[in-house]
C-alpha positions, 0 to 999 in steps of 0.5 A: 500500500502507498500513502499520500503525504500532505505537508501542512502548517497549523496554528492553535490559539487558546481562548485567553490568547485570542482577542475575542475569547475564541478558541481557534484551530487553523491549518493549511492543507497543502496537498500532494502537488499543485493540483488537488481539488477541494470542496466545502460541504455539510453533512446532515445528522443521521441515524444509522443502525449497524453502519460501518465505514470501510477505508478505500486506502487501507481496507480497514472496516470500523463499526460506527455509532448509531447516530451521526451529528451534523458536520462540515468538511472540506473533502477532495473533489475526486474521492476515488482514493478516499474522502480526506474531509480534513477540517470541519465543525459539528453540531456541538460546536466541536472543531477537528482539523486532520491532519498535520503530517509529522514523523516518528523516528526510526528507533521507535518504528523499529518497535512499533512499525506503521501498519498497512490496514489501519486508520490514516488521514483519509478517514480520521474526520469521517470516523471522529467528528460526527460522534463527539461532543467535546474536544477532549472526547475527540482526542479520546475517540481517535486515540482509542481507534489508533490503538485498536486499528493502528495507522500507516502514517505519522500525524498530528490532529487538533480539536477545539470546543468553546473552552478547550483545544486538544492536540494529538500526535501519533507515534509509530503504528499504535501509540499516541499522546494528546495535550490540552493547549494552555488557554493563554498560549498559541502553538505552531505545528510545521510537520514535526513531532512537537509536544514536549514534557508530558505529565502522565499523571495529569489526565486533565491536561494530558491523554496518552495511549494505554500502554505508552509508559510501558512501551517506552520503558520496555524498549529503553526509549527515554534518553532522560529518565525522570522526564517524559519529553514526547518530542525527544522520545518519538520525534525526529531532529534532522537537517530536513527538519531544520530547513523544511519545518522549523523556519515556519515556527520561527516566522510565526513566533517572530510575528507573535513574539517579536521580542524573542531572538531565535534562529530559523533552523533552531530545533529548541523552539518551544511548542507553545508560547504566550503571545506578546499581545492577543491574536485576532483572526486577521493575525491567524490569516496573515500567518497562514498566508505568509511567505516570510514577508519582510525578511530576506527569505521571502521567495518573492523578494518584496521588500528585503534584499535577500540573495537568490539562495536566501529566497529559496532557502526555507519552505514557505507557508504559502506555496503552490501546493496550498489547496484549502485553508480552514480556520475553525473559530468557536466563539464565547461572546455569542449564543451557541447556535451561531458561535461556530465559524469555519473561515475557508480559503482556497487556492494559493493563500497569498492571493485568496481571501478567507470567507466566514461560514457559520456552520449551523447550516443545511447547505453550502454555496454552489461554487464551494461544493461543485468543484470539478477535477478539470479547470472551470472558473465557476467554482471557487477552487479553480477560480483561485488556482487560475488566479495564482497562475496569472499573478505569480509571473507578474507578482510585483505588477499585481501585488498592490491590486491583490492586497487591496482586494484581499483587505476589502474582502476581509473588511466585508467578511467582518461586516457580514459576521457582525450583521449576521450576529445582530440579525440572528436575534430575530431568526425563527429557523437558525440553520436556514437563516445562517445558510442564507447568510453564508450564501450572501457573504460567499456570493459577494466575495465570489463576485469580487473575485471574478471582477479581479480575474477580469481586471488582471487578465486585461492588465496582463495582456498589456504586459506581453513582451510583444506589446509592439504598440508600446514602442518596445523593440523585439 
C-alpha cells in the first residue's frame, strides 16, 4: 500500500490568547502537488443502525455509532482514493482539523512499525467528528481507534470546543499522546513531532495511549529518565527538519513574539508560547498566508534584499501546493447556535481571501461544493488556482491590486459576521437563516473575485513582451 503525504502548517490559539475569547484551530492543507481539488460541504445528522465505514486506502472496516451529528468538511473533489474531509465543525460546536503530517523516528518504528490496514488521514474526520461532543472526547475517540486499528502514517490532529483545544500526535503504528493547549498560549505545528514534557499523571491536561509508559520503558526509549519529553522520545531532529519545518515556527513566533531572538533552523523552539499581545483572526490569516514577508527569505523578494539562495532557502507557508485553508473559530461572546465559524480559503493563500461560514447550516454555496477535477472558473477552487497562475509571473505588477482586494474582502467578511450576529436575534429557523447568510457573504466575495480575474487578465495582456504598440523593440 502507498500513502499520500500532505505537508501542512497549523496554528492553535487558546481562548485567553485570542482577542475575542475564541478558541481557534487553523491549518493549511497543502496537498500532494499543485493540483488537488477541494470542496466545502455539510453533512446532515443521521441515524444509522449497524453502519460501518470501510477505508478505500487501507481496507480497514470500523463499526460506527448509531447516530451521526451534523458536520462540515472540506473533502477532495475526486474521492476515488478516499474522502480526506480534513477540517470541519459539528453540531456541538466541536472543531477537528486532520491532519498535520509529522514523523516518528526510526528507533521507535523499529518497535512499533506503521501498519498497512489501519486508520490514516483519509478517514480520521469521517470516523471522529460526527460522534463527539467535546474536544477532549475527540482526542479520546481517535486515540482509542489508533490503538485498536493502528495507522500507516505519522500525524498530528487538533480539536477545539468553546473552552478547550486538544492536540494529538501519533507515534509509530499504535501509540499516541494528546495535550490540552494552555488557554493563554498559541502553538505552531510545521510537520514535526512537537509536544514536549508530558505529565502522565495529569489526565486533565494530558491523554496518552494505554500502554505508552510501558512501551517506552520496555524498549529503553527515554534518553532522560525522570522526564517524559514526547518530542525527544518519538520525534525526529534532522537537517530536513531544520530547513523544511522549523523556519515556519520561527516566522510565526517572530510575528507573535517579536521580542524573542531565535534562529530559523533552531530545533529548541518551544511548542507553545504566550503571545506578546492577543491574536485576532486577521493575525491567524496573515500567518497562514505568509511567505516570510519582510525578511530576506521571502521567495518573492518584496521588500528585503535577500540573495537568490536566501529566497529559496526555507519552505514557505504559502506555496503552490496550498489547496484549502480552514480556520475553525468557536466563539464565547455569542449564543451557541451561531458561535461556530469555519473561515475557508482556497487556492494559493497569498492571493485568496478567507470567507466566514457559520456552520449551523443545511447547505453550502454552489461554487464551494461543485468543484470539478478539470479547470472551470465557476467554482471557487479553480477560480483561485487560475488566479495564482496569472499573478505569480507578474507578482510585483499585481501585488498592490491583490492586497487591496484581499483587505476589502476581509473588511466585508467582518461586516457580514457582525450583521449576521445582530440579525440572528430575530431568526425563527437558525440553520436556514445562517445558510442564507453564508450564501450572501460567499456570493459577494465570489463576485469580487471574478471582477479581479477580469481586471488582471486585461492588465496582463498589456504586459506581453510583444506589446509592439508600446514602442518596445523585439
